[in-house]
N, C-alpha and C positions, 0 to 999 in steps of 0.2 A: 867489495863484488859488484859485478854490474846488474843493473834490473832486470836485464835479460837472462842472465845465469840463475837469478834467484826466481824467476817465474818458472824455469825448467825444473828447479830443485823443488819447487812447490807440488810437481807433479805426483799424485797418491796412487799406490796400488799396493798390494797384498803382495806380489811377487815383487822380488828383488829386479829393479829397473836397470837396464842396460841404455847407456845413450850414445846412439851412434851419430858422429859429427861427419855430413857429407859436404867436402868443399868443392865449390865450383868457380871456374874462370881464373882469375888474377893471383898473382904472387902475395898480394895484401890480405888476399882471403885467407892464403896459407896462415900467415901471420896472426890473423883474427882468430881462426880457428884454434890455435894451438894455446891463444890466451885464453880461449874459454874454454877448452878441455883442461887446462891448467888450473882454472879457477873451479871448475866442477870436481876435479880429481882432489884439491884442496879442501873440498868439503867432501871426502868422501864419496863421492860418486863413481861408480863404474863406467869408465867412457871409454869408448873405441872409435879408431877412424875408418869410417867407409867398410864396417863391416856389419855383422848383423844385431839389432839392439830393437828392444819394443818403444823405446823413445828416440826420434829423429829429427835432428837438426839439420836443415840445409842451409849453407851459408851461400848466399848467391852472387852471382856478377852482373852487374847491368853494363858494363863498361865494353865489353870484347861482344861483338855480334853473335859469334857462335856461343857465347856461355850464354846469352840471354835466352836463346833457343833450349839448350840445355838446362838452364835453371827453369823454365815451364815444363818440360818434358818431365825434370826429375820430380818437381812438386807434384805432378800429375800423377807419376808412378806412384809416389810415396801415400798420397792421398787414397789413391785405388787400393793400396795395400792395409791402410786403415779401415777402409770400407771393407775389405774382406776380412778383416780380424788380424793381420800379418803383426800390425803394429799398434800401439796403444795412443799415441800422438806423436802431431808432426809439427815440428816448429819451422818457422822460415822467416831468416834474417839476411841481411847483407844489402849491397847497394844496386839490386833490382828495387828494392821498396824504398820509402821514404827514408831520410836519415832518422837513425834512433828510432826504428819501429821494428814491429815482430809480428807475424801472423802465426796464429795457432789454430790448426785443423784437428 
């Protein structure tokens, strides 16, 4: 299991967590999101793709210009939702960031 998947699984809550994976940009991100969701599901996590969830993982793209802007806007949107209490945690991963990195808000 990846370190990123382990970090998401350590998120604690009294309620049942639902992890929403949001995929942006290129087709490689679709594959990466599917792998991540498979790892989380294999560890009995409730995972959805681009639906409602109290934990959000944004898989960003830094190679397509429109996707870069979409990534920034999506991150800001979910950070705002976290500040408003609509989501508990926001994780950001993908090619907008440095390789093998993950941000947590």
